[in-house]
C-alpha positions, 0 to 999 in steps of 0.5 A: 387492389383496384382504382382507389381515389385520391386521399383528400385529406381532412377538408371534406371531412370537417365539411361533412361533419359540420354539415351534418348538424348532429353533435357527433357527426356520425349522421354524415356517414350515412347521410351523403352515401358510401363513404371509404374507410378512411374518412369514416375513421376521421369522422369517428376521430373528430366526433369522439374527440368533441366529446372529450372536450365537451365534457370540459364545456359541461364542466365550466358550468358545474365547478369552480375554477379553483387553483391548482394545489399539489393535487396537480401533480397527478393530472400533469403525471396522467397526461405524461404517461397519456402521451407516452402510452400513445408514442407506444401505441404508435410504435407498434408494427403494423401486420402487412401480410395483406391489405385486409391484416394491414386495416385491422391493424392499423385500426388496432392502433389507432383505436388504442392510441385514441383510448390511451389518449382520452382516458387521462382527460376523463380521469381529469375530468372525474378529478374536477367533479370530486374536487369541484374545481376545473384546473385538473381538467385544464391541466390535461387538456394540453396533453391530450391535445398533443397525444390527439394530434399524434394519433389522428389519421391524417396524411402527415401521420399516414405518411410516416406509417407508409415510410415505416412499412416501405423500410420493412420492404412492404409495398401496399399502400396504407391509405389506398387499404384504409379507403378500399377495405374500410374501417370495419375489415374483417 
């Protein structure tokens, strides 16, 4: 597979993200030269996660806090379903027939999990707008946070995926494949 640099974790990603000066942080990918696939996925993760949080900031200015009523079960149910769906997405087996297929299947699982983690938050934001009260969004934030930790492309999650691959007898390094193949391996 060639010489692949060591995974430096989130530090360089956060630094690039914060120094980029753009809300979505994607500028960091292009402004600092070539970025490996794992760093690109982490930048995308931070960027899209930030968008979910910024929705709450906007809601602070346009709706009242309110108080949860019986409809509070909806955001709680959505959040629980979102976390359960992320567990399902994380458990989908990775195709390790080649490094390229490993990256493709990891990306599919990652983006599926990401969408399933964010969907309840966005539905709750819509409910907050409909109710003109912030509490539906606030009730879904803890579930969103838990689900995002579960789906984050961090060292712990990558190591867990690698252990599952090794248990299946796969010798391909997921981290090396992600770093060398990039997020858009075809």
